[in-house]
DSSP file (Angstrom, degrees, kcal/mol; ACC not computed):
  #  RESIDUE AA STRUCTURE BP1 BP2  ACC     N-H-->O    O-->H-N    N-H-->O    O-->H-N    TCO  KAPPA ALPHA  PHI   PSI    X-CA   Y-CA   Z-CA
    1    1 A M              0   0    0      0, 0.0   110,-0.1     0, 0.0     0, 0.0   0.000 360.0 360.0 360.0 132.9  145.3 -158.2   43.9
    2    2 A P        -     0   0    0      0, 0.0     2,-2.1     0, 0.0     3,-0.1  -0.179 360.0 -93.8 -61.6 160.0  145.5 -161.9   43.0
    3    3 A E    >   +     0   0    0      1,-0.2     3,-2.3    72,-0.1     4,-0.3  -0.526  48.6 176.7 -76.2  79.3  146.1 -164.5   45.6
    4    4 A S  G >  S+     0   0    0     -2,-2.1     3,-1.4     1,-0.3    -1,-0.2   0.708  70.2  75.6 -62.9 -19.4  149.9 -164.6   45.1
    5    5 A G  G 3  S+     0   0    0      1,-0.3    -1,-0.3    -3,-0.1    -2,-0.1   0.647  85.3  65.5 -64.7 -13.5  150.2 -167.0   48.0
    6    6 A L  G X  S+     0   0    0     -3,-2.3     3,-2.8     2,-0.1   101,-0.3   0.725  73.0 110.4 -78.9 -21.9  148.9 -169.6   45.6
    7    7 A I  T <  S+     0   0    0     -3,-1.4   101,-0.2    -4,-0.3     3,-0.1  -0.348  88.1  15.1 -61.4 126.5  152.0 -169.4   43.5
    8    8 A G  T 3  S+     0   0    0     99,-3.3    -1,-0.3     1,-0.3   100,-0.1   0.308  88.0 155.4  91.7  -6.9  153.9 -172.7   43.9
    9    9 A K    <   -     0   0    0     -3,-2.8    98,-2.1    98,-0.1     2,-0.4  -0.313  45.0-125.1 -57.9 128.4  151.0 -174.5   45.5
   10   10 A D  E     -A  106   0A   0     96,-0.2    96,-0.3     1,-0.1    -1,-0.1  -0.634  22.8-171.9 -75.0 123.5  151.3 -178.2   45.0
   11   11 A L  E     -     0   0A   0     94,-2.8    95,-0.2    -2,-0.4    -1,-0.1   0.260  42.5-117.0-101.6  10.4  148.1 -179.6   43.4
   12   12 A G  E     -     0   0A   0     93,-0.5    93,-2.4    92,-0.0    -1,-0.3  -0.180  24.3 -99.1  88.1-179.1  149.1 -183.2   43.8
   13   13 A S  E     -A  104   0A   0     91,-0.2     2,-0.3    -3,-0.1    91,-0.2  -0.958  26.8-176.3-141.5 159.1  149.8 -186.0   41.4
   14   14 A H  E     -A  103   0A   0     89,-1.7    89,-2.9    -2,-0.3     2,-0.3  -0.985  21.6-122.9-152.9 158.1  148.1 -189.0   40.0
   15   15 A Q  E     -A  102   0A   0     -2,-0.3    87,-0.2    87,-0.2    85,-0.0  -0.809  18.7-170.3-107.8 146.0  149.0 -191.9   37.7
   16   16 A V  E     -A  101   0A   0     85,-2.8    85,-2.8    -2,-0.3     2,-0.3  -0.969  16.1-142.5-135.8 117.8  147.3 -192.8   34.4
   17   17 A P  E     -A  100   0A   0      0, 0.0     2,-0.6     0, 0.0    83,-0.2  -0.640  21.8-136.0 -75.4 137.3  147.9 -196.0   32.5
   18   18 A V        -     0   0    0     81,-3.0    80,-3.4    -2,-0.3     2,-0.2  -0.845  19.1-154.5 -99.4 117.8  147.8 -195.4   28.8
   19   19 A S     >  -     0   0    0     -2,-0.6     4,-1.8    78,-0.2     5,-0.2  -0.584  23.3-125.0 -91.7 154.4  145.9 -197.9   26.8
   20   20 A L  H  > S+     0   0    0     -2,-0.2     4,-2.7     1,-0.2     5,-0.2   0.901 112.9  55.6 -58.5 -42.7  146.4 -198.9   23.2
   21   21 A F  H  > S+     0   0    0      1,-0.2     4,-3.0     2,-0.2     5,-0.3   0.917 104.4  52.7 -58.8 -45.2  142.7 -198.1   22.5
   22   22 A Q  H  > S+     0   0    0      1,-0.2     4,-2.5     2,-0.2    -1,-0.2   0.923 112.7  44.1 -57.3 -46.1  143.0 -194.6   23.9
   23   23 A V  H  X S+     0   0    0     -4,-1.8     4,-2.6     2,-0.2    -1,-0.2   0.933 116.0  46.0 -67.3 -46.3  145.9 -193.7   21.7
   24   24 A Q  H  X S+     0   0    0     -4,-2.7     4,-2.1     2,-0.2    -2,-0.2   0.903 114.1  48.6 -64.5 -40.5  144.4 -195.3   18.6
   25   25 A F  H  X S+     0   0    0     -4,-3.0     4,-2.8    -5,-0.2     5,-0.2   0.933 112.2  48.2 -65.3 -46.1  141.0 -193.6   19.2
   26   26 A Y  H  X S+     0   0    0     -4,-2.5     4,-1.8    -5,-0.3     6,-0.2   0.929 111.2  51.1 -59.7 -45.2  142.6 -190.2   19.8
   27   27 A A  H  <>S+     0   0    0     -4,-2.6     5,-2.5    10,-0.3     4,-0.2   0.894 112.8  46.9 -59.6 -39.6  144.7 -190.6   16.6
   28   28 A K  H ><5S+     0   0    0     -4,-2.1     3,-1.3     1,-0.2    -2,-0.2   0.956 113.3  45.0 -67.9 -50.6  141.6 -191.5   14.6
   29   29 A V  H 3<5S+     0   0    0     -4,-2.8    -1,-0.2     1,-0.3    -2,-0.2   0.719 114.5  49.3 -72.2 -19.3  139.3 -188.7   15.9
   30   30 A T  T 3<5S-     0   0    0     -4,-1.8    -1,-0.3    -5,-0.2    -2,-0.2   0.367 113.6-116.1 -99.0   5.5  142.0 -186.0   15.5
   31   31 A G  T < 5 +     0   0    0     -3,-1.3    -3,-0.2    -4,-0.2    -2,-0.1   0.771  47.8 175.0  72.5  26.9  142.8 -187.1   11.9
   32   32 A Q      < -     0   0    0     -5,-2.5    -1,-0.2    -6,-0.2    -2,-0.0  -0.406  15.6-176.7 -65.2 140.7  146.4 -188.2   12.6
   33   33 A T        +     0   0    0     -2,-0.1     2,-0.4     4,-0.0    -1,-0.1   0.519  48.3 108.7-114.3 -11.9  148.0 -189.8    9.5
   34   34 A E    >   -     0   0    0      1,-0.2     3,-2.0    -7,-0.1     4,-0.4  -0.554  64.0-145.2 -70.1 120.6  151.3 -190.8   11.1
   35   35 A R  G >> S+     0   0    0     -2,-0.4     4,-2.9     1,-0.3     3,-1.3   0.761  92.7  73.0 -60.8 -26.2  151.3 -194.6   11.4
   36   36 A L  G 34 S+     0   0    0      1,-0.3    16,-2.6     2,-0.2    -1,-0.3   0.730  94.3  55.8 -60.9 -20.3  153.3 -194.5   14.6
   37   37 A F  G <4 S+     0   0    0     -3,-2.0   -10,-0.3    14,-0.2    -1,-0.3   0.652 126.5  10.6 -87.0 -16.6  150.1 -193.2   16.3
   38   38 A F  T <4 S+     0   0    0     -3,-1.3     2,-0.8    -4,-0.4    -2,-0.2   0.565 106.8  78.4-138.5 -13.8  147.8 -196.0   15.4
   39   39 A D     X  -     0   0    0     -4,-2.9     4,-2.7     1,-0.2     5,-0.2  -0.833  48.5-177.7-108.7  98.4  149.6 -199.0   13.9
   40   40 A E  H  > S+     0   0    0     -2,-0.8     4,-2.7     1,-0.2     5,-0.2   0.882  82.8  53.3 -65.0 -38.9  151.2 -201.0   16.7
   41   41 A V  H  > S+     0   0    0      1,-0.2     4,-2.0     2,-0.2    -1,-0.2   0.931 112.5  45.4 -60.8 -44.8  152.9 -203.5   14.3
   42   42 A Y  H  > S+     0   0    0      2,-0.2     4,-1.3     1,-0.2    -2,-0.2   0.928 111.9  51.5 -63.7 -45.7  154.4 -200.7   12.4
   43   43 A A  H  <>S+     0   0    0     -4,-2.7     5,-2.3    -8,-0.3     3,-0.4   0.910 111.1  47.8 -59.6 -43.0  155.5 -198.9   15.6
   44   44 A K  H ><5S+     0   0    0     -4,-2.7     3,-1.6     1,-0.2    -1,-0.2   0.876 107.5  55.7 -66.3 -36.5  157.2 -202.0   16.9
   45   45 A A  H 3<5S+     0   0    0     -4,-2.0    -1,-0.2     1,-0.3    -2,-0.2   0.771 104.3  55.1 -65.6 -24.8  158.9 -202.6   13.6
   46   46 A Q  T 3<5S-     0   0    0     -4,-1.3    -1,-0.3    -3,-0.4    -2,-0.2   0.417 128.9 -99.0 -86.6   0.3  160.4 -199.1   13.9
   47   47 A G  T < 5S+     0   0    0     -3,-1.6    -3,-0.2     1,-0.3    -2,-0.1   0.514  81.5 129.5  97.6   5.9  161.8 -200.1   17.3
   48   48 A Y      < -     0   0    0     -5,-2.3    -1,-0.3    -6,-0.2    -2,-0.1  -0.623  63.8-127.2 -91.5 153.6  159.2 -198.6   19.6
   49   49 A P  S    S-     0   0    0      0, 0.0     2,-0.3     0, 0.0    -5,-0.1   0.771  83.8 -32.2 -70.5 -24.8  157.5 -200.6   22.4
   50   50 A S  S    S-     0   0    0     -7,-0.1   -11,-0.1   -14,-0.0    48,-0.1  -0.888  99.3 -32.9-168.4-166.2  154.0 -199.7   21.1
   51   51 A V        -     0   0    0     -2,-0.3    46,-2.0   -14,-0.1     2,-0.3  -0.348  67.0-109.6 -66.4 150.5  152.3 -196.8   19.4
   52   52 A V  B     -E   96   0B   0    -16,-2.6    44,-0.2    44,-0.2    -1,-0.1  -0.615  26.7-121.8 -82.6 138.2  153.5 -193.3   20.2
   53   53 A V        -     0   0    0     42,-2.7    42,-0.3    -2,-0.3     2,-0.1  -0.709  25.7-125.3 -80.3 119.8  151.2 -191.1   22.3
   54   54 A P    >>  -     0   0    0      0, 0.0     3,-1.7     0, 0.0     4,-0.5  -0.450  21.4-123.0 -62.6 138.9  150.4 -187.9   20.4
   55   55 A V  T >4 S+     0   0    0      1,-0.3     3,-1.4     2,-0.2     4,-0.5   0.825 107.8  62.5 -57.9 -34.4  151.4 -185.0   22.6
   56   56 A G  T >> S+     0   0    0      1,-0.3     3,-0.8     2,-0.2     4,-0.7   0.778  92.3  65.8 -62.8 -26.0  147.9 -183.5   22.5
   57   57 A L  H <> S+     0   0    0     -3,-1.7     4,-2.7     1,-0.2    -1,-0.3   0.755  84.2  74.9 -67.2 -23.2  146.5 -186.6   24.2
   58   58 A L  H <X S+     0   0    0     -3,-1.4     4,-2.3    -4,-0.5    -1,-0.2   0.874  90.8  55.5 -58.8 -36.8  148.4 -185.8   27.3
   59   59 A F  H <> S+     0   0    0     -3,-0.8     4,-0.9    -4,-0.5    -1,-0.2   0.928 111.0  43.9 -62.4 -43.7  146.0 -183.0   28.2
   60   60 A G  H >< S+     0   0    0     -4,-0.7     3,-0.5     1,-0.2    -2,-0.2   0.895 112.0  52.6 -66.8 -40.3  143.1 -185.5   28.0
   61   61 A L  H >< S+     0   0    0     -4,-2.7     3,-1.8     1,-0.2    -1,-0.2   0.865 101.4  61.1 -64.0 -35.0  145.0 -188.1   30.0
   62   62 A E  H 3< S+     0   0    0     -4,-2.3    -1,-0.2     1,-0.3    -2,-0.2   0.847 102.5  52.2 -59.0 -32.8  145.7 -185.6   32.7
   63   63 A M  T << S+     0   0    0     -4,-0.9     2,-2.1    -3,-0.5    -1,-0.3   0.450  78.6 109.3 -83.9   0.0  141.9 -185.3   33.2
   64   64 A N    <   +     0   0    0     -3,-1.8     2,-0.3    -4,-0.2    -1,-0.1  -0.520  55.8  99.1 -80.8  78.5  141.6 -189.1   33.6
   65   65 A R  S    S-     0   0    0     -2,-2.1   -49,-0.0     1,-0.1   -51,-0.0  -0.950  88.7 -91.3-154.6 167.8  140.8 -189.1   37.3
   66   66 A E  S    S+     0   0    0     -2,-0.3    -1,-0.1     1,-0.3    -3,-0.0   0.902 118.0   9.5 -54.8 -49.3  137.8 -189.3   39.6
   67   67 A D    >   -     0   0    0      1,-0.1     3,-1.7    -3,-0.1     4,-0.3  -0.795  66.5-176.1-134.2  92.1  137.2 -185.5   39.8
   68   68 A P  T 3  S+     0   0    0      0, 0.0     3,-0.2     0, 0.0    -1,-0.1   0.642  85.8  48.0 -66.6 -12.4  139.4 -183.6   37.3
   69   69 A Y  T >> S+     0   0    0      1,-0.1     3,-1.6     2,-0.1     4,-0.6   0.280  75.1 105.3-109.4  10.3  138.2 -180.3   38.6
   70   70 A A  H X> S+     0   0    0     -3,-1.7     3,-0.9     1,-0.3     4,-0.9   0.850  74.3  63.4 -57.9 -34.2  138.6 -180.9   42.4
   71   71 A W  H 3> S+     0   0    0     -4,-0.3     4,-1.3     1,-0.2    -1,-0.3   0.737  85.6  74.1 -65.7 -21.4  141.7 -178.7   42.4
   72   72 A F  H X>>S+     0   0    0     -3,-1.6     5,-2.6     1,-0.2     4,-0.7   0.919  95.6  50.6 -55.8 -43.3  139.5 -175.7   41.4
   73   73 A T  H X<5S+     0   0    0     -3,-0.9     3,-0.8    -4,-0.6    -1,-0.2   0.897 104.9  57.2 -61.7 -41.2  138.1 -175.6   45.0
   74   74 A E  H 3<5S+     0   0    0     -4,-0.9    -1,-0.2     1,-0.2    -2,-0.2   0.804 115.7  35.8 -60.1 -30.4  141.6 -175.7   46.4
   75   75 A V  H <<5S-     0   0    0     -4,-1.3    -1,-0.2    -3,-0.5    -2,-0.2   0.351 116.2-108.0-109.6   4.9  142.6 -172.5   44.5
   76   76 A G  T <<5 +     0   0    0     -3,-0.8     2,-0.3    -4,-0.7    -3,-0.2   0.726  64.7 148.9  80.8  22.6  139.2 -170.7   44.7
   77   77 A L      < -     0   0    0     -5,-2.6     2,-0.6    -6,-0.2    -1,-0.3  -0.705  43.1-135.8 -90.1 143.2  138.1 -171.1   41.1
   78   78 A D    >>  -     0   0    0     -2,-0.3     3,-1.9     1,-0.1     4,-0.9  -0.877   6.3-150.8 -97.5 116.1  134.4 -171.3   40.3
   79   79 A T  T 34 S+     0   0    0     -2,-0.6     3,-0.3     1,-0.3    -1,-0.1   0.792  95.9  57.3 -59.6 -27.8  133.8 -174.1   37.7
   80   80 A G  T 34 S+     0   0    0      1,-0.2    -1,-0.3    -3,-0.1    -3,-0.0   0.631 116.2  33.7 -77.8 -13.0  130.7 -172.2   36.4
   81   81 A K  T <4 S+     0   0    0     -3,-1.9    64,-1.8     2,-0.0     2,-0.4   0.356  99.4  94.8-120.9   3.0  132.7 -169.1   35.6
   82   82 A T  E  <  -B  144   0A   0     -4,-0.9     2,-0.3    -3,-0.3    62,-0.2  -0.830  48.2-171.4-109.1 135.3  136.1 -170.5   34.6
   83   83 A L  E     -B  143   0A   0     60,-2.9    60,-2.5    -2,-0.4     2,-0.8  -0.874  31.8-115.1-118.9 152.9  137.3 -171.3   31.1
   84   84 A H  E     -B  142   0A   0     -2,-0.3    58,-0.2    58,-0.2     3,-0.1  -0.804  36.1-178.5 -84.4 111.4  140.4 -173.1   29.8
   85   85 A A  E     -     0   0A   0     56,-2.7     2,-0.3    -2,-0.8    57,-0.2   0.844  53.1 -19.8 -88.1 -36.0  142.1 -170.2   28.0
   86   86 A S  E     -B  141   0A   0     55,-1.4    55,-2.5     2,-0.0     2,-0.3  -0.992  48.6-153.8-164.6 164.8  145.2 -171.9   26.6
   87   87 A Q  E     -B  140   0A   0     -2,-0.3     2,-0.3    53,-0.2    53,-0.2  -0.992   7.1-172.2-146.2 151.5  147.6 -174.8   26.7
   88   88 A E  E     -B  139   0A   0     51,-2.0    51,-2.8    -2,-0.3     2,-0.5  -0.991  10.1-150.9-142.4 146.0  151.2 -175.4   25.8
   89   89 A F  E     -B  138   0A   0     -2,-0.3     2,-0.6    49,-0.2    49,-0.2  -0.979   5.0-168.0-122.6 129.4  153.3 -178.5   25.6
   90   90 A I  E     -B  137   0A   0     47,-2.6    47,-2.3    -2,-0.5     2,-0.3  -0.958  22.3-148.2-113.7 111.4  157.0 -178.7   26.2
   91   91 A C  E     +B  136   0A   0     -2,-0.6    45,-0.3    45,-0.2     3,-0.1  -0.604  29.7 166.7 -88.3 138.2  158.2 -182.1   25.1
   92   92 A H        -     0   0    0     43,-3.2     2,-0.3     1,-0.5    44,-0.2   0.563  68.9 -22.3-117.2 -21.4  161.1 -183.9   26.7
   93   93 A G  S    S-     0   0    0     42,-1.9    -1,-0.5    40,-0.1     2,-0.2  -0.970  72.2 -82.8-174.4 175.9  160.6 -187.4   25.4
   94   94 A Q        -     0   0    0     -2,-0.3     2,-0.3    -3,-0.1    42,-0.0  -0.594  30.3-161.7 -95.0 157.8  158.1 -189.8   23.9
   95   95 A C        -     0   0    0    -42,-0.3   -42,-2.7    -2,-0.2     2,-0.3  -0.918   9.8-154.0-133.4 165.6  155.6 -192.0   25.7
   96   96 A F  B >   -E   52   0B   0     -2,-0.3     3,-2.2   -44,-0.2   -78,-0.2  -0.882  31.8 -80.0-138.8 158.5  153.8 -195.1   24.4
   97   97 A A  T 3  S+     0   0    0    -46,-2.0   -78,-0.2    -2,-0.3     3,-0.1  -0.415 118.4  38.3 -55.3 136.9  150.7 -197.1   24.9
   98   98 A G  T 3  S+     0   0    0    -80,-3.4    -1,-0.3     1,-0.4   -79,-0.1   0.147  89.8 120.9  99.8 -17.6  151.3 -199.4   27.9
   99   99 A D    <   -     0   0    0     -3,-2.2   -81,-3.0   -81,-0.1     2,-0.6  -0.370  59.0-137.8 -72.4 157.1  153.2 -196.6   29.8
  100  100 A V  E     -A   17   0A   0    -83,-0.2     2,-0.3    -3,-0.1    31,-0.1  -0.976  24.8-157.8-115.4 114.3  152.0 -195.5   33.2
  101  101 A L  E     -A   16   0A   0    -85,-2.8   -85,-2.8    -2,-0.6     2,-0.5  -0.728   8.0-149.6 -98.9 140.8  152.2 -191.7   33.3
  102  102 A T  E     -AC  15 128A   0     26,-2.8    26,-2.2    -2,-0.3     2,-0.5  -0.942   8.9-160.6-108.4 126.6  152.5 -189.6   36.5
  103  103 A F  E     -AC  14 127A   0    -89,-2.9   -89,-1.7    -2,-0.5     2,-0.5  -0.936   9.0-176.9-108.1 119.8  151.0 -186.1   36.3
  104  104 A T  E     -AC  13 126A   0     22,-2.4    22,-2.8    -2,-0.5     2,-0.3  -0.975  10.2-168.9-122.1 119.6  152.3 -183.7   39.0
  105  105 A S  E     + C   0 125A   0    -93,-2.4   -94,-2.8    -2,-0.5   -93,-0.5  -0.765  13.0 170.4-115.5 153.4  150.7 -180.2   39.0
  106  106 A R  E     -AC  10 124A   0     18,-2.1    18,-2.5    -2,-0.3     2,-0.5  -0.979  41.2-100.5-150.4 157.5  151.4 -176.9   40.7
  107  107 A V  E     - C   0 123A   0    -98,-2.1   -99,-3.3  -101,-0.3    16,-0.2  -0.721  35.2-180.0 -79.1 123.9  150.2 -173.3   40.4
  108  108 A A  E     -     0   0A   0     14,-3.2     2,-0.3    -2,-0.5    15,-0.2   0.781  60.2 -10.2 -96.6 -32.5  152.8 -171.4   38.5
  109  109 A D  E     - C   0 122A   0     13,-1.3    13,-2.9  -103,-0.1    -1,-0.3  -0.988  48.1-160.5-163.1 155.1  151.2 -167.9   38.4
  110  110 A V  E     + C   0 121A   0     -2,-0.3     2,-0.3    11,-0.2    11,-0.2  -0.991  26.3 148.1-138.4 141.6  148.1 -165.9   39.2
  111  111 A Y  E     - C   0 120A   0      9,-1.8     9,-3.6    -2,-0.3     2,-0.3  -0.979  30.3-129.8-163.8 165.8  147.2 -162.5   37.8
  112  112 A T  E     - C   0 119A   0     -2,-0.3     2,-0.3     7,-0.2     7,-0.2  -0.843  13.8-171.7-123.6 161.5  144.3 -160.3   36.8
  113  113 A K  E   > + C   0 118A   0      5,-2.2     5,-2.3    -2,-0.3     4,-0.3  -0.916  65.1  41.2-140.8 167.4  143.4 -158.2   33.8
  114  114 A K  T > 5S-     0   0    0     -2,-0.3     3,-1.6     1,-0.2    -1,-0.1   0.931 134.5 -53.3  57.1  49.5  140.6 -155.7   33.0
  115  115 A N  T 3 5S-     0   0    0      1,-0.3    -1,-0.2    -3,-0.1    -2,-0.0   0.843 109.5 -48.5  56.6  38.0  140.8 -154.1   36.5
  116  116 A G  T 3 5S+     0   0    0      2,-0.2    -1,-0.3    -3,-0.2    -2,-0.2   0.387 113.4 113.4  87.9  -4.0  140.4 -157.4   38.3
  117  117 A T  T < 5S+     0   0    0     -3,-1.6    29,-4.1    -4,-0.3     2,-0.6   0.889  74.9  50.9 -67.8 -38.4  137.4 -158.6   36.3
  118  118 A L  E   <S-CD 113 145A   0     -5,-2.3    -5,-2.2    27,-0.2     2,-0.5  -0.904  73.4-165.2-105.9 121.7  139.4 -161.4   34.7
  119  119 A Y  E     -CD 112 144A   0     25,-2.7    25,-2.8    -2,-0.6     2,-0.4  -0.917   7.8-162.4-109.1 123.0  141.4 -163.7   37.0
  120  120 A F  E     -CD 111 143A   0     -9,-3.6    -9,-1.8    -2,-0.5     2,-0.4  -0.828   9.9-173.1-109.9 143.8  144.0 -165.9   35.5
  121  121 A L  E     -CD 110 142A   0     21,-2.5    21,-2.7    -2,-0.4     2,-0.5  -0.986  10.5-154.6-135.3 124.9  145.7 -169.0   36.9
  122  122 A D  E     -CD 109 141A   0    -13,-2.9   -14,-3.2    -2,-0.4   -13,-1.3  -0.877  11.3-166.5 -99.5 125.0  148.6 -170.7   35.2
  123  123 A R  E     -CD 107 140A   0     17,-3.2    17,-2.7    -2,-0.5     2,-0.5  -0.947   2.8-161.0-113.5 129.4  149.0 -174.4   36.1
  124  124 A H  E     -CD 106 139A   0    -18,-2.5   -18,-2.1    -2,-0.5     2,-0.5  -0.924   6.8-169.7-109.7 134.0  152.1 -176.3   35.2
  125  125 A T  E     -CD 105 138A   0     13,-2.7    13,-3.1    -2,-0.5     2,-0.4  -0.984  11.0-151.1-126.6 124.0  152.1 -180.1   35.1
  126  126 A R  E     -CD 104 137A   0    -22,-2.8   -22,-2.4    -2,-0.5     2,-0.5  -0.798  12.4-157.4 -90.4 133.1  155.1 -182.3   34.8
  127  127 A V  E     +CD 103 136A   0      9,-3.0     8,-3.6    -2,-0.4     9,-1.4  -0.959  15.0 176.2-113.6 125.0  154.5 -185.7   33.1
  128  128 A E  E     -CD 102 134A   0    -26,-2.2   -26,-2.8    -2,-0.5     2,-0.1  -0.930  23.7-126.3-125.1 151.0  156.8 -188.5   33.8
  129  129 A N    >   -     0   0    0      4,-2.4     3,-2.4    -2,-0.3   -28,-0.1  -0.241  45.1 -83.9 -84.9-177.9  156.8 -192.1   32.6
  130  130 A Q  T 3  S+     0   0    0      1,-0.3   -29,-0.1     2,-0.1    -1,-0.1   0.642 129.7  57.2 -64.8 -14.4  156.9 -195.2   34.9
  131  131 A D  T 3  S-     0   0    0      2,-0.1    -1,-0.3   -31,-0.1    -2,-0.0   0.353 119.2-109.1 -95.1   4.9  160.7 -194.9   34.9
  132  132 A G  S <  S+     0   0    0     -3,-2.4    -2,-0.1     1,-0.3   -31,-0.0   0.591  71.8 143.5  78.9  11.0  160.6 -191.4   36.3
  133  133 A K        -     0   0    0      1,-0.1    -4,-2.4     2,-0.0    -1,-0.3  -0.696  56.8-110.8 -86.1 133.1  161.8 -189.9   33.0
  134  134 A P  E     + D   0 128A   0      0, 0.0    -6,-0.3     0, 0.0     3,-0.1  -0.401  36.6 174.0 -63.8 133.6  160.2 -186.6   32.0
  135  135 A V  E     -     0   0A   0     -8,-3.6   -43,-3.2     1,-0.4   -42,-1.9   0.773  60.3 -28.5-103.3 -46.9  157.9 -186.8   29.0
  136  136 A A  E     -BD  91 127A   0     -9,-1.4    -9,-3.0   -45,-0.3     2,-0.5  -0.989  44.6-125.6-163.8 161.8  156.4 -183.3   28.9
  137  137 A D  E     -BD  90 126A   0    -47,-2.3   -47,-2.6    -2,-0.3     2,-0.5  -0.991  26.2-154.7-114.1 128.7  155.5 -180.2   30.7
  138  138 A L  E     -BD  89 125A   0    -13,-3.1   -13,-2.7    -2,-0.5     2,-0.6  -0.901   5.6-165.5-104.7 127.9  151.9 -179.1   30.3
  139  139 A I  E     +BD  88 124A   0    -51,-2.8   -51,-2.0    -2,-0.5     2,-0.4  -0.960  11.2 179.6-116.2 116.9  151.1 -175.4   30.8
  140  140 A S  E     -BD  87 123A   0    -17,-2.7   -17,-3.2    -2,-0.6     2,-0.5  -0.949  13.7-156.3-120.4 136.7  147.5 -174.6   31.1
  141  141 A V  E     -BD  86 122A   0    -55,-2.5   -56,-2.7    -2,-0.4   -55,-1.4  -0.953   9.5-169.7-114.3 128.8  145.9 -171.2   31.6
  142  142 A F  E     -BD  84 121A   0    -21,-2.7   -21,-2.5    -2,-0.5     2,-0.4  -0.911   2.6-162.6-116.0 143.9  142.5 -170.8   33.2
  143  143 A V  E     -BD  83 120A   0    -60,-2.5   -60,-2.9    -2,-0.4     2,-0.4  -0.992   1.4-164.3-131.7 133.1  140.5 -167.6   33.3
  144  144 A E  E     -BD  82 119A   0    -25,-2.8   -25,-2.7    -2,-0.4     2,-0.8  -0.950  20.9-131.2-116.5 134.4  137.6 -166.8   35.6
  145  145 A N  E     + D   0 118A   0    -64,-1.8   -27,-0.2    -2,-0.4   -28,-0.1  -0.758  25.9 178.4 -81.5 111.5  135.2 -163.9   35.0
  146  146 A R        +     0   0    0    -29,-4.1     2,-0.2    -2,-0.8   -28,-0.1  -0.026  23.6 146.3-105.8  28.8  135.0 -162.2   38.4
  147  147 A K              0   0    0    -30,-0.3    -2,-0.1     1,-0.2   -31,-0.0  -0.477 360.0 360.0 -65.7 133.0  132.6 -159.4   37.3
  148  148 A S              0   0    0     -2,-0.2    -1,-0.2     0, 0.0    -2,-0.0   0.481 360.0 360.0 -73.3 360.0  130.3 -158.5   40.2
C-alpha cells in the first residue's frame, strides 16, 4: 500500500526571479516563433511589461534552486530509480521577464501499479507572481521502480 500519509504533505516554497535572458534563451532553443517570447521591444509595444514567459519554462524555473531533488528524500523517493513520468500545466495568468515567481509544492497523490512494482507520486505546484496572483498550477507525476 502506498504511503497515503504523504498526501497533502507540504513540500515548501521558493522564489525564482525570471530574467530576460532565461526567457529569450528558452524561446530560442524550443523554436518559439511568437515575438512576445523573445522581442522585448515588441512585447512592450503590445502593452506587456516585458517578454511573456512560455508556460513550459515554468517547469525549468521550478528546478532553479540549490537542490531541486531534496524533496525526494522527504517523500522516500530514490533519485536513481525515479523518473519524471508526465507534466501538466493549468494556466491562470501570464508572467513576464522581471517577475519574481513563488513555487509552492505539495504531494497530491500516491499510488502503485504492477502489483506495487511501480510507485507513483503526483506533485502539485502553485506558481504565483510577486503580487500573489496565480500564474499556473504545475502537475508532475514521478514514478519509481520498486522491483526487488
